[in-house]
C-alpha positions as CSV (number, residue, x, y, z in Angstrom):
1,M,56.8,60.5,51.4
2,R,60.7,60.3,51.0
3,S,62.5,62.2,48.5
4,Q,65.1,61.2,46.2
5,D,67.5,63.6,48.0
6,D,66.5,61.6,51.3
7,E,67.2,58.2,49.4
8,T,70.5,59.3,48.2
9,M,71.7,60.2,51.5
10,S,70.4,57.3,53.2
11,T,72.4,55.4,50.3
12,A,76.0,57.2,51.3
13,S,75.3,56.7,55.1
14,M,74.9,53.0,54.8
15,I,78.1,53.1,52.2
16,L,80.3,54.9,54.9
17,F,78.9,52.3,57.8
18,V,79.8,49.2,55.7
19,T,83.4,50.7,55.0
20,W,83.8,51.5,58.8
21,L,82.8,47.9,59.4
22,V,85.2,46.5,56.8
23,S,88.2,48.8,58.0
24,A,87.7,49.5,61.8
25,P,88.9,45.7,62.8
26,M,92.3,45.7,61.0
27,S,92.7,49.6,62.4
28,C,91.8,48.1,65.9
29,E,94.1,45.3,65.6
30,A,96.9,47.5,65.0
31,Q,96.4,50.2,67.7
32,F,95.1,47.7,70.6
33,M,97.8,47.1,73.2
34,G,96.3,45.2,75.5
35,P,94.7,45.9,79.0
36,Y,95.6,49.2,80.3
37,I,98.2,49.3,83.3
38,R,97.3,51.8,86.4
39,T,100.7,53.1,87.6
40,N,101.4,55.8,90.1
41,L,98.4,55.1,92.3
42,S,98.8,56.2,95.8
43,L,97.9,55.3,99.3
44,T,98.4,56.6,102.6
45,V,98.1,54.8,105.9
46,I,98.2,56.8,109.0
47,V,98.6,55.5,112.6
48,K,97.5,57.3,115.7
49,Y,98.8,56.1,119.1
50,P,99.5,57.9,122.5
51,E,103.5,57.3,122.2
52,Q,103.2,57.5,126.2
53,Q,102.0,54.4,126.3
54,L,105.0,52.8,124.0
55,T,107.3,54.6,126.9
56,D,105.5,53.4,129.7
57,H,106.0,49.7,128.8
58,G,109.6,50.6,128.7
59,L,109.3,50.6,124.6
60,G,110.4,52.8,122.2
61,T,108.5,54.8,120.1
62,D,109.1,53.0,116.5
63,L,106.1,51.5,115.1
64,F,106.1,48.7,112.6
65,I,103.7,47.4,110.0
66,V,103.4,43.9,108.4
67,G,100.8,43.0,106.0
68,N,99.8,40.8,102.7
69,G,101.0,42.7,100.1
70,L,102.0,46.0,98.3
71,G,105.7,45.5,99.5
72,L,104.6,44.2,102.9
73,S,104.9,40.5,104.4
74,W,103.5,39.0,107.3
75,S,107.1,37.9,108.4
76,S,109.3,40.8,107.7
77,P,108.1,44.4,109.8
78,E,108.9,47.8,108.1
79,K,109.6,50.7,110.3
80,L,107.2,53.3,110.0
81,E,108.0,57.1,109.5
82,K,107.1,59.2,112.7
83,I,105.8,62.6,111.3
84,S,104.8,64.1,114.5
85,M,103.7,63.6,118.0
86,D,101.6,60.1,118.2
87,T,101.5,59.9,114.6
88,W,103.4,58.0,112.1
89,H,102.4,57.2,108.3
90,K,103.1,55.0,105.4
91,N,103.2,55.9,101.5
92,F,102.4,53.1,99.0
93,L,103.0,54.0,95.5
94,I,101.1,51.3,93.4
95,E,100.3,49.6,90.2
96,G,97.2,48.0,89.1
97,S,96.5,45.4,86.4
98,P,93.9,42.9,85.7
99,Y,95.9,40.6,87.6
100,G,95.8,42.8,90.7
101,H,97.7,45.4,92.6
102,R,101.6,45.4,93.6
103,C,104.0,47.7,94.6
104,Q,105.5,50.2,92.2
105,D,108.7,50.8,93.6
106,C,109.6,47.8,95.4
107,D,112.9,46.1,94.7
108,G,113.8,42.8,96.1
109,D,112.1,39.4,97.1
110,D,109.2,37.8,95.8
111,N,107.0,39.3,99.0
112,A,107.9,42.8,98.1
113,T,106.9,42.6,94.6
114,A,104.3,40.3,94.6
115,V,100.8,40.5,93.1
116,L,97.7,41.5,95.4
117,P,95.0,39.7,93.6
118,L,91.7,41.7,92.7
119,D,89.6,39.6,94.7
120,R,92.1,39.9,98.0
121,K,91.6,42.6,100.2
122,F,94.9,44.5,101.3
123,E,95.2,43.5,104.9
124,F,98.2,44.9,107.3
125,R,98.6,44.8,111.0
126,I,100.7,47.2,113.0
127,N,103.3,46.1,115.8
128,T,105.3,48.0,118.5
129,E,109.3,47.5,118.7
130,A,110.0,44.0,120.8
131,G,107.6,42.4,118.8
132,Y,104.1,43.4,120.7
133,D,101.6,42.9,117.7
134,M,98.1,44.9,117.6
135,V,95.0,43.5,119.2
136,G,92.3,42.5,117.1
137,A,91.3,41.8,113.7
138,N,93.6,43.0,110.8
139,Y,92.9,46.5,108.7
140,G,91.6,45.8,105.6
141,L,90.5,47.7,102.4
142,R,89.7,46.5,99.1
143,L,91.5,48.0,95.9
144,P,91.7,49.9,94.4
145,V,89.8,53.0,96.5
146,S,88.7,56.0,94.9
147,K,91.1,59.1,93.6
148,M,94.3,57.0,94.0
149,S,95.7,58.0,90.5
150,S,98.3,61.4,89.7
151,Y,95.6,63.3,88.7
152,F,95.0,64.2,92.5
153,D,96.9,66.1,94.7
154,A,96.8,64.2,97.9
155,A,96.5,60.1,98.2
156,P,93.5,58.6,99.9
157,T,94.2,58.2,103.3
158,R,93.6,55.6,105.5
159,Y,93.8,56.5,109.4
160,V,93.9,53.8,111.8
161,Y,94.0,53.4,115.9
162,P,95.8,50.4,117.1
163,H,96.4,49.2,120.6
164,F,98.5,46.4,122.0
165,F,98.6,46.1,125.9
166,T,94.9,45.9,127.0
167,F,92.6,42.9,126.6
168,E,89.7,43.8,128.8
169,G,86.8,46.4,128.3
170,T,85.2,48.2,131.3
171,S,81.5,48.6,132.2
172,S,80.1,51.7,134.0
173,S,76.5,53.4,134.3
174,L,74.9,56.5,134.6
175,N,71.4,57.8,135.8
176,V,69.9,59.7,133.0
177,S,66.7,61.7,133.7
178,S,63.7,62.2,131.1
179,D,60.9,64.5,130.6
180,D,58.5,61.6,130.4
181,D,56.6,60.6,133.9
182,M,57.1,56.7,133.1
183,I,60.2,57.3,132.1
184,A,61.6,59.4,134.5
185,T,65.0,58.7,135.8
186,R,66.8,55.4,134.7
187,N,69.9,53.7,135.1
188,W,71.9,53.1,131.9
189,G,75.0,50.8,131.6
190,F,77.5,50.7,129.2
191,Y,80.4,48.6,127.9
192,L,83.6,50.5,127.1
193,P,85.8,48.4,124.6
194,P,89.5,47.3,125.7
195,S,91.0,50.0,123.2
196,F,89.3,52.7,125.1
197,Y,91.7,54.3,127.8
198,E,94.7,53.0,126.1
199,N,94.2,54.5,122.7
200,T,92.6,58.0,123.5
201,Y,92.0,58.8,119.7
202,K,90.1,56.2,118.9
203,R,86.1,56.8,118.2
204,Y,83.7,54.3,118.4
205,P,80.2,53.1,116.9
206,I,77.5,52.9,119.2
207,V,74.4,50.2,120.2
208,L,71.2,50.9,121.5
209,A,71.1,47.3,123.4
210,F,67.6,46.9,124.8
211,D,68.1,44.8,128.6
212,L,72.0,45.0,128.6
213,G,71.9,46.7,131.9
214,S,74.7,47.0,134.7
215,S,74.3,43.7,136.2
216,V,74.4,41.7,132.9
217,L,77.2,43.5,131.6
218,T,79.2,42.2,134.7
219,L,78.2,38.9,133.5
220,V,79.1,38.8,129.8
221,R,81.6,41.8,129.6
222,G,84.3,38.9,128.9
223,Y,82.3,37.4,126.4
224,I,81.8,40.8,124.6
225,D,85.6,41.4,124.8
226,D,86.1,37.8,123.2
227,L,84.1,38.7,120.0
228,T,87.1,41.6,119.3
229,V,90.2,40.2,120.9
230,K,89.5,36.1,120.9
231,Y,87.6,35.8,117.8
232,A,88.6,39.2,116.1
233,L,84.9,38.8,114.4
234,A,83.7,42.6,114.7
235,E,85.2,46.1,115.5
236,E,85.1,47.5,118.6
237,A,81.6,49.4,119.3
238,V,80.2,51.0,122.6
239,F,77.0,48.8,123.9
240,I,74.4,51.2,125.8
241,G,71.6,49.4,127.4
242,S,69.3,49.0,130.8
243,E,67.5,46.6,132.7
244,D,65.9,49.3,135.0
245,Y,62.7,48.5,134.9
246,R,59.9,48.8,137.6
247,P,56.9,47.0,138.8
248,L,53.5,48.0,138.0
249,P,50.9,47.6,140.5
250,N,47.6,45.8,139.5
251,S,49.4,44.3,136.8
252,T,48.6,40.8,135.6
253,S,51.2,40.3,132.5
254,G,53.0,38.0,134.2
255,D,56.4,40.1,133.8
256,P,58.0,40.6,137.1
257,A,59.2,44.1,135.7
258,G,55.7,45.7,134.5
259,D,57.0,48.7,132.8
260,R,59.5,46.6,130.8
261,I,56.0,45.6,128.6
262,Y,55.6,49.6,128.5
263,L,59.1,50.7,127.4
264,L,59.7,47.9,124.6
265,T,56.5,47.9,122.9
266,P,56.0,50.6,119.9
267,T,52.0,50.0,120.3
268,V,49.4,49.8,122.7
269,G,48.2,46.1,123.7
270,V,45.6,44.6,126.2
271,D,46.5,43.0,129.7
272,W,43.9,41.2,130.7
273,V,42.8,41.6,134.9
274,C,40.8,39.1,136.8
275,Y,37.5,40.0,138.3
276,D,38.9,38.1,141.2
277,G,41.9,36.8,142.2
278,D,45.1,36.2,139.7
279,M,45.2,34.6,136.8
280,Y,49.0,33.4,137.4
281,L,48.5,32.3,141.4
282,D,45.3,31.0,141.5
283,G,43.4,31.2,138.0
284,C,41.2,34.4,139.0
285,N,40.2,32.6,142.2
286,G,38.9,29.5,140.3
287,C,37.1,30.9,137.4
288,I,39.7,29.2,135.0
289,P,39.7,25.4,135.5
290,P,43.4,24.3,137.0
291,N,43.7,21.9,133.9
292,V,44.0,25.0,131.6
293,T,47.4,25.8,131.0
294,D,47.5,27.1,127.9
295,M,48.2,30.8,127.6
296,H,45.6,31.2,124.7
297,D,42.9,29.0,126.5
298,R,43.4,31.2,129.7
299,L,43.0,34.5,127.7
300,I,40.0,32.9,126.3
301,H,38.4,32.4,129.7
302,M,39.4,35.8,130.7
303,R,37.6,37.2,128.0
304,D,34.6,35.0,128.3
305,G,33.7,36.0,131.9
306,C,36.8,35.5,134.1
307,G,38.6,39.3,133.5
308,Y,38.2,42.4,131.6
309,P,40.9,44.0,129.1
310,Q,42.8,47.3,130.0
311,D,45.6,48.7,127.7
312,I,49.3,48.3,128.4
313,G,52.3,49.2,126.6
314,G,53.0,51.7,123.7
315,K,55.9,53.7,124.9
316,G,58.7,52.1,122.8
317,D,59.0,54.8,120.7
318,A,59.2,57.5,123.4
319,Y,62.3,55.3,125.0
320,V,63.9,55.2,121.8
321,D,63.6,59.0,121.8
322,Y,64.9,59.2,125.1
323,W,67.8,56.9,124.3
324,I,68.7,59.1,121.3
325,D,68.2,62.8,122.8
326,R,69.1,62.2,126.5
327,V,71.1,58.5,127.2
328,V,73.5,58.9,124.1
329,P,74.7,62.7,125.2
330,A,75.3,61.8,128.4
331,V,77.3,58.4,127.7
332,N,79.2,60.6,125.1
333,A,79.9,63.0,127.5
334,F,81.3,60.3,129.7
335,A,83.4,59.5,126.8
336,S,84.9,63.1,126.3
337,G,83.2,63.0,122.9
338,R,84.3,59.8,121.4
339,L,81.3,57.9,120.3
340,L,80.3,58.3,116.9
341,T,76.6,58.9,116.6
342,D,76.1,59.6,113.0
343,R,73.6,57.0,111.4
344,Y,76.5,55.0,109.9
345,H,77.7,54.0,113.2
346,T,74.6,53.3,115.2
347,A,73.0,50.1,115.6
348,V,70.2,48.9,118.0
349,G,69.1,45.2,119.1
350,G,67.6,43.2,121.6
351,C,65.9,40.0,122.5
352,S,62.1,38.9,123.0
353,L,60.3,42.5,123.1
354,G,63.4,43.8,122.5
355,G,63.6,42.1,119.2
356,L,60.6,44.0,118.5
357,M,61.7,46.9,119.3
358,G,64.9,46.4,117.2
359,C,63.5,45.6,114.5
360,H,60.7,48.3,114.7
361,A,63.5,51.1,115.5
362,L,65.4,50.0,112.7
363,W,62.5,50.2,110.0
364,T,60.7,53.2,111.1
365,R,64.3,55.0,111.4
366,P,66.2,54.3,108.5
367,D,67.7,58.1,108.8
368,T,68.9,57.0,112.8
369,F,69.9,53.3,112.7
370,Y,72.2,51.8,110.0
371,A,72.1,48.3,111.1
372,G,69.8,46.2,113.8
373,A,69.6,42.7,115.4
374,C,66.3,41.2,116.4
375,Q,66.3,38.2,118.4
376,S,63.3,35.8,119.1
377,S,61.5,38.8,118.4
378,S,57.7,39.1,119.7
379,F,56.5,40.0,116.7
380,W,53.1,38.6,118.0
381,W,52.4,42.2,119.8
382,P,49.7,43.4,120.4
383,T,47.3,41.1,122.3
384,T,43.9,42.1,121.5
385,V,40.5,42.5,123.0
386,D,39.4,39.0,121.1
387,A,42.2,37.3,123.1
388,E,44.0,37.2,119.7
389,N,47.4,38.6,118.7
390,G,47.7,41.5,116.4
391,F,51.2,40.8,114.9
392,D,51.3,45.0,114.3
393,F,55.1,44.7,113.0
394,L,53.8,42.3,110.0
395,N,50.4,44.1,109.8
396,V,51.3,47.7,109.8
397,T,54.6,48.7,110.4
398,L,55.9,47.1,107.7
399,R,53.2,47.8,105.3
400,N,53.5,52.0,106.8
401,H,56.9,52.5,105.9
402,T,57.9,51.8,102.7
403,G,60.0,53.4,99.5
404,P,63.3,54.4,99.5
405,R,65.7,54.5,102.5
406,E,69.4,54.8,103.6
407,P,71.6,51.5,103.4
408,Q,70.7,49.4,106.2
409,R,71.9,45.8,107.2
410,V,69.7,43.6,109.8
411,Y,70.0,40.3,111.5
412,I,66.8,38.3,112.4
413,D,66.8,35.1,114.4
414,V,64.2,32.6,116.4
415,T,64.5,29.5,117.5
416,D,63.0,25.8,116.5
417,L,61.8,25.7,120.1
418,E,59.8,29.2,119.8
419,D,57.4,27.7,117.5
420,D,54.5,27.9,119.6
421,P,51.1,27.9,117.6
422,Y,49.7,31.3,119.5
423,Y,52.5,33.1,119.2
424,R,54.0,31.9,116.0
425,Q,57.5,33.4,116.2
426,V,59.2,31.3,113.8
427,D,56.5,32.4,111.3
428,A,56.5,35.8,111.9
429,A,60.4,35.7,112.0
430,L,60.4,34.2,108.5
431,L,57.7,36.4,107.2
432,A,59.7,39.9,108.8
433,A,62.8,39.0,106.9
434,D,60.8,38.0,103.8
435,T,58.5,41.4,103.6
436,M,61.7,43.3,104.5
437,V,63.3,41.7,101.3
438,A,60.2,42.6,99.3
439,Q,59.5,46.2,100.7
440,S,63.0,47.2,100.0
441,P,65.6,46.9,97.0
442,Q,68.5,47.8,99.7
443,F,67.6,44.8,101.6
444,V,69.2,41.5,99.8
445,W,69.5,38.2,101.4
446,D,73.2,37.1,102.9
447,A,74.2,40.9,101.9
448,T,72.4,43.0,104.2
449,V,69.5,40.7,105.5
450,T,70.3,37.4,107.6
451,L,68.1,35.3,108.8
452,A,68.9,32.1,111.5
453,V,66.4,29.5,112.5
454,V,68.4,28.0,116.0
455,I,68.1,24.3,116.8
456,G,67.4,23.8,120.4
457,Q,67.4,26.8,122.4
458,V,64.6,28.0,124.5
459,H,63.4,31.6,124.6
460,G,65.5,33.6,126.9
461,G,67.7,36.2,127.5
462,F,71.2,34.4,128.0
463,E,70.1,32.0,125.3
464,C,70.0,35.4,123.1
465,L,73.4,36.6,124.3
466,S,75.3,33.4,123.6
467,R,74.3,34.1,120.0
468,L,75.6,37.6,120.0
469,W,78.8,36.1,118.3
470,L,76.5,35.3,115.2
471,Y,75.6,38.8,114.4
472,D,77.6,41.6,116.2
473,G,80.4,40.7,113.1
474,K,77.7,41.7,110.8
475,L,76.7,44.9,112.5
476,F,80.3,46.2,112.5
477,P,82.1,43.5,110.4
478,A,86.0,43.1,111.3
479,Q,87.9,44.9,108.4
480,G,90.2,41.9,107.8
481,G,91.2,38.7,109.1
482,P,91.3,37.8,112.5
483,R,95.0,37.3,113.1
484,N,98.5,37.4,111.5
485,P,98.4,34.2,109.4
486,L,102.1,33.5,110.4
487,T,102.1,33.9,113.8
488,G,98.5,33.2,114.8
489,Q,98.1,36.7,117.0
490,S,95.2,38.6,117.3
């Protein structure tokens, strides 16, 4: 029951509140001076580059910077201050307002004092004397960055590692051993980007690229170069892959490299073996009628008397462990420790069974892989003893690895011509992407999840490689635009 004192205090509080409401607007109007303008914001750009490369090309050791704001323009290179061997820098003093950011201590033309809108990145490029422009996409960052104010003793620093003269990457290979009897020793190919030998200060993210071995790299190396040089869609990365598969005896899986189906599958499935003959060559010595060409119908004949099941596959996780524990250290030793091997710089990708393993590794190892590409993925795996497909990734893996996870991004594609009623690759790809978005709040359409249904391509490795440009820029996207907008150089 409320006392008289309570009622008196309540009435007094109400009077004070109403008095504040009446008086506050006039007081605020008298004091409000408009939006707060941030001044004396600092940013430092440091350039690392072996100056011996400059002198070897007959140039001096001066470097220049061009850009789209903060006192820079694309048409007027500004000389960087050389502060030590192989090191140059520029300090920016910046003013920030609701309109954007501008150079605080610049005088002169409109380019120097122009405001960079808040919705536009600050982008810049590095040049040598004689006008040699850096190779690849612009450097870029979105302002403001943290700790820019004068409250902090040191300005935030952005290190950049340009290159100017090399437009082609290289590929090499290593034999890497394993303690696993089946994996044994395999040959691994790897792609080193164009800047690798020119700028020895630069370090690189890595991609586990299933099936991208030495011979394939020889064929597509120029195409991978174009993604960072000609088109400037992505940051440079080191691709590490293997196509070193070995045929297995007494297998009717139809895969000429028989143990690929072991190494690129995360769970055990069933292979069907004819009691007599070969399913593909003679229809199990005539047990399967010649007019039966559909794979599902063939397997039903196998199940119903022409053959028997045997286990196959399931070494995928051991193969990924081998890549992490043995292959990456071996390539990193070759690269003099210049690989970035933390999760934020590690991606995985592949096609068909490689696409299945790409999504499996990404989903089950969020502490290892930041990004993944799953192309034309064999989400139907495994085939079961009843001659059906188990779709383990959809029915088991996605359901068993839920909950909070580190930030990741994924690209999934499939072609309209892969819409076979038995393998159901189109439906499976759509469901995989939908389930990822539903299971984890960090997977968001078109931000961290991209899905593409490609029109007119058949299922195949080179078809998948032709689509590499669609996702390479999503795994490790370029920081800025592809070129200087005035010169068209990249």
